[in-house]
C-alpha positions as CSV (number, residue, x, y, z in Angstrom):
1,M,0.0,0.0,0.0
2,Y,1.6,3.3,-1.1
3,V,0.7,6.4,0.9
4,I,1.7,10.0,0.2
5,L,1.5,12.3,3.2
6,L,0.7,16.0,2.9
7,K,1.8,18.5,5.5
8,N,-0.4,21.6,5.5
9,G,-1.1,21.0,1.8
10,I,2.6,20.9,0.8
11,T,4.3,17.8,-0.6
12,E,7.9,16.8,0.1
13,E,8.8,17.8,-3.4
14,S,7.3,21.2,-3.0
15,A,9.2,21.7,0.3
16,D,12.5,20.8,-1.4
17,N,11.8,23.3,-4.1
18,M,11.0,26.0,-1.6
19,K,14.2,25.2,0.3
20,H,16.2,25.4,-2.9
21,M,14.5,28.8,-3.8
22,K,15.5,30.1,-0.3
23,I,19.1,29.1,-0.8
24,S,19.2,30.7,-4.3
25,S,17.7,33.9,-2.9
26,G,20.3,34.0,-0.2
27,R,23.1,33.6,-2.8
28,I,21.6,36.3,-4.9
29,I,21.4,38.7,-2.0
30,A,25.0,37.8,-1.0
31,I,26.2,38.5,-4.6
32,I,24.3,41.8,-4.7
33,G,25.9,42.8,-1.4
34,N,29.4,42.0,-2.6
35,I,28.8,44.0,-5.8
36,L,27.6,47.0,-3.8
37,L,30.6,46.7,-1.5
38,G,33.0,46.5,-4.5
39,I,31.3,49.7,-6.0
40,C,31.7,51.5,-2.7
41,I,35.4,50.5,-2.5
42,L,36.0,51.7,-6.1
43,I,34.3,55.0,-5.5
44,T,36.3,55.5,-2.3
45,V,39.6,54.8,-4.1
46,Y,38.6,57.0,-7.0
47,A,37.7,59.9,-4.7
48,A,41.1,59.5,-2.8
49,V,43.1,59.5,-6.1
50,S,41.1,62.5,-7.4
51,A,41.8,64.4,-4.1
52,A,45.5,63.6,-4.3
53,N,45.6,65.1,-7.8
54,G,43.8,68.2,-6.7
55,K,40.6,67.3,-8.6
56,V,37.0,66.8,-7.5
57,A,35.6,63.3,-7.8
58,S,32.5,63.0,-9.9
59,V,30.3,59.9,-10.0
60,F,27.6,59.9,-12.7
61,G,28.1,63.6,-13.1
62,K,27.6,64.4,-9.4
63,S,30.1,65.6,-6.8
64,I,29.8,66.0,-3.0
65,M,31.8,68.7,-1.3
66,Q,32.0,70.4,2.1
67,V,32.0,74.2,2.3
68,V,34.7,75.6,4.5
69,S,34.2,79.3,4.2
70,G,31.3,81.7,4.9
71,S,31.5,83.6,1.6
72,M,28.1,82.2,0.6
73,E,26.2,82.9,3.8
74,P,23.3,82.9,4.4
75,T,22.6,80.6,1.4
76,I,25.3,78.1,2.3
77,Y,27.1,77.9,5.7
78,P,30.5,76.6,6.6
79,G,30.4,72.9,7.2
80,D,27.5,72.3,4.8
81,Y,27.7,69.4,2.4
82,I,26.6,70.4,-1.1
83,L,25.7,68.4,-4.2
84,V,27.2,69.7,-7.4
85,E,26.0,68.5,-10.8
86,K,27.7,68.7,-14.1
87,V,25.7,70.8,-16.6
88,S,26.3,72.2,-20.1
89,Y,28.3,75.5,-19.9
90,D,25.6,77.1,-22.1
91,E,22.9,76.3,-19.6
92,L,24.4,78.4,-16.9
93,E,22.8,81.8,-16.3
94,E,23.2,84.9,-14.2
95,G,22.2,84.1,-10.6
96,D,23.2,80.4,-10.7
97,I,25.5,79.2,-8.0
98,I,28.5,77.3,-9.5
99,T,31.5,75.5,-8.2
100,F,34.8,76.1,-10.0
101,Y,38.6,75.8,-9.6
102,S,39.6,79.1,-8.3
103,S,42.2,81.4,-9.9
104,D,42.5,83.4,-6.7
105,S,46.2,83.3,-5.5
106,S,45.1,82.5,-1.9
107,I,43.2,79.4,-3.0
108,L,44.6,78.8,-6.4
109,G,43.3,75.6,-8.0
110,M,41.0,74.8,-5.1
111,P,37.2,74.4,-5.6
112,N,35.2,77.5,-4.8
113,T,31.5,78.0,-4.8
114,H,30.1,81.4,-5.7
115,R,27.2,82.9,-7.6
116,I,27.3,84.2,-11.2
117,A,26.9,87.9,-10.9
118,E,27.5,88.8,-14.6
119,I,28.3,87.1,-17.9
120,N,31.0,88.7,-19.9
121,E,30.9,89.1,-23.7
122,D,33.5,86.3,-24.1
123,G,31.2,84.0,-22.2
124,S,33.3,83.9,-19.0
125,F,31.5,84.5,-15.6
126,V,32.0,87.2,-13.1
127,T,31.3,85.5,-9.7
128,K,30.6,86.8,-6.2
129,G,30.0,85.3,-2.8
130,D,26.6,86.3,-1.3
131,A,28.4,87.5,1.8
132,N,31.1,89.4,0.0
133,S,30.8,93.1,-0.9
134,N,33.0,92.8,-4.1
135,C,33.0,90.4,-7.0
136,D,35.9,88.0,-7.5
137,E,38.9,89.5,-9.3
138,T,39.3,86.8,-11.9
139,A,36.5,85.7,-14.3
140,V,35.7,82.0,-14.5
141,T,36.1,80.3,-17.9
142,S,34.4,77.2,-19.1
143,E,37.3,74.8,-18.4
144,R,37.4,75.8,-14.8
145,V,33.7,75.1,-14.1
146,I,33.1,71.9,-12.0
147,G,29.3,72.1,-12.0
148,K,26.2,73.8,-10.7
149,Y,25.0,73.9,-7.1
150,A,22.1,71.5,-6.7
151,G,21.3,71.7,-3.0
152,K,22.5,70.8,0.5
153,L,23.0,67.3,1.8
154,R,21.8,67.8,5.4
155,F,22.0,64.2,6.3
156,L,25.8,64.1,5.7
157,R,26.2,67.1,8.0
158,W,24.2,65.3,10.7
159,V,26.4,62.2,10.3
160,Y,29.6,64.1,10.4
161,S,28.4,66.1,13.4
162,F,29.1,62.9,15.5
163,S,32.7,64.0,16.1
164,S,32.6,64.7,19.8
165,L,33.3,61.9,22.3
166,K,29.8,62.1,23.8
167,K,28.1,61.8,20.5
168,I,30.3,58.9,19.4
169,I,29.5,57.0,22.7
170,L,25.8,57.7,22.2
171,L,25.9,56.5,18.6
172,T,27.8,53.4,19.7
173,V,25.2,52.6,22.3
174,I,22.4,53.1,19.8
175,V,24.2,50.7,17.3
176,V,24.8,48.1,20.0
177,I,21.1,48.3,21.0
178,L,20.0,47.9,17.4
179,I,22.3,44.9,16.9
180,M,21.0,43.3,20.1
181,S,17.4,43.9,19.0
182,V,18.1,42.3,15.6
183,Y,19.7,39.3,17.3
184,E,16.8,38.9,19.7
185,T,14.3,39.2,16.9
186,K,16.1,36.5,14.9
187,T,16.3,34.3,18.0
188,I,12.5,34.6,18.6
189,I,11.8,33.9,14.9
190,K,14.1,30.8,15.1
191,I,12.3,29.5,18.2
192,N,8.9,30.1,16.6
193,R,10.1,28.3,13.5
194,M,11.4,25.4,15.5
195,T,8.0,25.2,17.3
196,D,6.2,25.2,14.0
197,E,8.4,22.4,12.7
198,E,7.8,20.4,15.9
199,K,4.1,20.9,15.5
200,E,4.3,19.7,11.9
201,R,6.3,16.7,12.9
202,M,3.8,15.8,15.6
203,Q,0.9,16.2,13.2
204,A,2.7,14.0,10.6
205,E,3.4,11.3,13.3
206,K,-0.2,11.4,14.3
207,K,-1.4,11.0,10.7
208,E,1.0,8.1,10.3
209,K,-0.3,6.5,13.4
210,L,-3.9,6.9,12.3
211,I,-3.0,5.4,8.9
212,R,-1.2,2.4,10.6
213,E,-4.2,1.9,12.9
214,A,-6.6,2.0,9.9
215,I,-4.4,-0.5,8.0
216,E,-4.3,-2.9,11.0
217,K,-8.1,-2.6,11.4
218,E,-8.5,-3.3,7.7
219,K,-6.2,-6.3,7.9
220,K,-8.0,-7.6,11.0
221,R,-11.4,-7.2,9.3
222,L,-10.2,-9.0,6.2
223,Y,-8.7,-11.7,8.3
224,E,-12.0,-12.1,10.3
225,E,-14.0,-12.2,7.0
226,N,-11.7,-14.8,5.5
227,Y,-11.7,-16.9,8.7
228,S,-15.5,-16.7,8.8
229,E,-15.9,-17.8,5.2
230,N,-13.5,-20.7,5.7
231,H,-15.2,-21.8,8.9
232,D,-18.6,-21.7,7.2
233,Y,-17.3,-23.7,4.2
234,T,-15.8,-26.4,6.5
235,G,-19.0,-26.6,8.5
236,G,-21.1,-27.1,5.4
237,D,-19.0,-30.2,4.4
238,E,-19.4,-31.8,7.7
239,T,-23.2,-31.5,7.4
C-alpha cells in the first residue's frame, strides 16, 4: 500500500523546491551585497586619487563637497555638504551658483562655490559670494567650471556632526542596542520556526499512526471475514 503524506497541503517535493529557492535567494542577496561593497570601495579609491591630484571626484556627473568658508552665507554655511551637478556650460545663467577651480592666488586651483553675478561678452563668468561686498577679481572660464550647485545634503552634515566623544558614545550605544534587537528578533523567529516544525512533525506522526491503525483494522477485518468464510465452508462439508 503506497501512501503520500501531505503537510499543510505541501508535498515533500514542494518543500524541497521552496528550500532550494530560499538558498538561491540567499546567494543572490550575497552577490548583490558583494557587488555594492565593491562599488563603494572603487568610489572611495577614485575619490582619494582625485583628491590627491587636486581634482573633485565625480560619479555619474555628481560631486559632493564640504563648504569651509562663509562667503556664501546665508545661502550656504561653513560645514554644509553640497551636491554639485555637471551641466552644459551654455545652460548656466546669471544668478546660478557654480563650483569652479579658483584662480585666486590664496586658494589657487581649489574648488570655490560662488554665484554668477554677470556674464562677460566672451562667455566667462563674473562671480561673487553672497556674503562678499565685491566680485571675484578673476573671471571664470568654461574649463574651470566643475558644476552647478544642486542643493545641500543635510543628512551628511548630521552624520559628520558625531565627532565629539559624547556623540560617538551615544551613537555606539544606539548601534549596540540595534544589533541586540536584531539578534533577539532573529532568535525569537528561530524559536517560533522550531516550534512550528515540531508541531508539523507531531501532526505527521499522528497521521502516520492513524494510517497504521486503519491498516491494522482493515487487515483484521479481512482476516476475520476470511476466517468466517473458511469456517462456514468447513461446517457445510461436515453437514
